[in-house]
C-alpha positions, 0 to 999 in steps of 0.5 A, spaced: 273 840 697 275 847 695 278 849 702 281 843 703 289 842 705 292 836 704 298 833 709 299 827 704 297 826 697 296 820 692 293 821 685 288 815 686 285 820 692 282 824 686 281 820 680 279 813 683 279 810 676 287 811 675 291 805 676 298 807 678 303 804 673 307 798 675 315 800 677 321 796 675 323 791 680 329 794 686 334 790 682 335 794 675 340 792 670 344 797 666 341 794 659 334 795 662 335 802 664 338 804 658 332 800 654 327 805 658 331 811 657 331 810 649 323 808 650 322 815 653 325 819 648 323 816 642 316 815 639 313 815 633 306 813 631 304 808 626 297 812 624 297 815 618 295 822 616 296 829 620 294 830 627 289 835 626 288 839 633 282 836 637 281 831 632 280 823 635 286 821 632 290 827 635 287 825 642 288 818 641 296 819 639 297 824 644 295 820 650 298 814 647 305 817 646 305 819 654 303 812 656 308 808 651 314 813 653 313 812 661 320 810 664 319 805 670 325 808 674 324 807 681 327 813 686 328 808 691 334 805 687 337 811 684 344 811 685 346 818 689 354 818 688 358 820 694 361 827 693 367 830 694 367 836 699 367 842 694 362 838 689 357 837 695 358 845 697 356 847 690 349 842 690 348 845 697 349 852 696 344 852 690 338 856 692 333 852 688 331 846 693 325 849 697 322 851 691 323 845 687 320 840 692 314 845 693 313 846 686 313 839 685 308 838 691 303 843 688 304 841 681 302 834 682 295 836 686 293 841 681 294 836 675 290 831 679 285 836 681 284 838 674 284 831 671 279 829 675 274 834 671 276 831 664 270 827 662 274 824 656 277 817 660 284 817 655 286 825 657 284 824 664 288 818 665 294 821 661 293 828 666 293 823 672 299 819 670 302 826 669 300 828 676 303 821 678 310 823 675 310 830 678 309 826 685 315 821 683 319 828 681 318 830 689 320 823 691 327 824 687 328 831 690 326 829 697 331 823 696 337 827 693 336 833 699 336 827 704 342 824 701 346 830 701 344 833 708 340 839 704 336 843 709 329 845 707 324 849 710 318 845 713 313 844 708 306 847 709 300 843 707 298 844 700 291 847 699 286 844 694 286 849 688 279 854 688 279 854 680 282 848 678 283 850 671 287 856 673 291 852 677 293 847 671 294 853 666 299 856 671 302 849 672 303 848 665 305 854 662 310 855 668 313 848 666 314 850 659 318 856 661 322 853 666 323 847 662 326 851 656 331 854 661 333 848 665 334 844 659 340 849 657 342 850 664 343 842 665 347 842 659 351 847 662 352 843 668 354 837 664 359 841 660 362 844 666 364 838 669 363 841 676 358 835 678 360 828 678 357 825 671 354 820 675 350 825 679 348 828 672 346 821 669 342 820 675 338 826 674 337 825 667 331 821 667 327 827 670 329 832 665 327 828 659 320 827 663 319 834 664 320 834 656 314 829 656 310 833 660 310 840 656 309 836 650 303 833 653 301 840 655 302 843 649 297 838 645 292 838 651 292 845 650 290 845 642 285 839 644 282 843 649 281 849 645 277 845 640 272 843 645 270 849 647 264 853 644 266 860 641 263 864 648 267 859 652 273 860 648 273 867 648 273 866 656 279 861 656 283 865 652 282 871 656 284 866 662 290 864 658 292 871 657 291 873 665 296 867 666 301 869 662 301 876 666 301 873 672 307 869 671 311 875 668 309 878 674 311 872 679 318 872 676 320 879 677 322 878 684 322 873 690 316 869 691 314 869 699 310 864 702 309 861 709 312 854 711 309 849 716 311 853 722 309 860 720 315 863 718 316 867 711 320 864 706 323 868 700 324 863 694 327 865 687 322 863 682 327 866 676 333 861 677 332 858 671 333 864 667 339 867 672 343 861 674 348 859 669 354 862 674 351 857 679 352 851 675 359 853 671 365 856 672 366 858 665 363 865 663 357 864 659 353 870 657 346 871 656 346 870 648 350 864 649 345 861 654 339 862 650 342 859 644 344 853 648 337 853 651 334 853 644 339 847 641 337 843 647 330 844 647 330 842 639 334 836 641 330 833 647 323 834 642 327 831 636 325 823 638 317 824 638 313 824 632 313 831 629 305 831 628 305 832 635 305 840 637 311 843 641 311 848 646 312 854 642 312 861 646 319 861 649 322 858 643 319 864 639 320 869 644 328 867 645 329 867 637 326 874 637 330 877 642 336 874 639 335 878 633 337 884 638 343 880 641 350 881 639 355 875 639 360 877 644 367 879 641 373 874 642 378 876 647 385 877 643 
């Protein structure tokens, strides 16, 4: 199966014991939607004691958190508000749609492929649900671009990863990087009022779901490390270092890929770092954006049990960089 490419994909193809979650009915009342929103943002374990990484309680509560905070919204019933010409042009002109749709397509396959290799049924099903939610994100994005007439490059079939662990690590760490900056950019867009509040509200569940995804990834990573012998742990840490080098190189320039028709497509992998001006008409400098990313990152994680590990690399790097950034002088 290592050389297979997939025209279509369902998580159940790779993980036969995974059952797709039950979604809400087509008619969703506002009370039910708001209750689901609260549920997906707040989770506290009733277990006592610390969650030592790799322990049985850490594994159980990590998987339980992910399962119990599932949001049963349906992409088919999300309301895409009618946009005035200027707002629609801002949406259409964002240089993110091709890479966003294709990234979700790759993520769902890579996560499901790796999940299928995990022997522990609780963690396997948590990662399978993660893959299923990535597929839903792709559905949401596909419906958005269809609603607003955004032209996309034709998608090439998705290749089954040759090294499923490498592919999962690339996807997981990429989401940790991109989500950190996306949290800040999403808040910039909300404050700018350039986009209708209804559109921001419609996309909000996807943003919080990304927070859950990287929370699961951080705790999977800690759990997985403990399962390895010291020899395998050394090899794994070398692979993690190689993934970070790969991701750093990838974000230096434009990514190039071929669409389904064989045409080269150039995609900006770094939009989450450089895109503040595209979502706001207010001048915001790098320092201000980094502070906002940190604040939004803390806010989105604040509702989850503090005994669960959070992704630390991007917040730590940004806090270090802020030591050397001066605040912008106020205009007189």
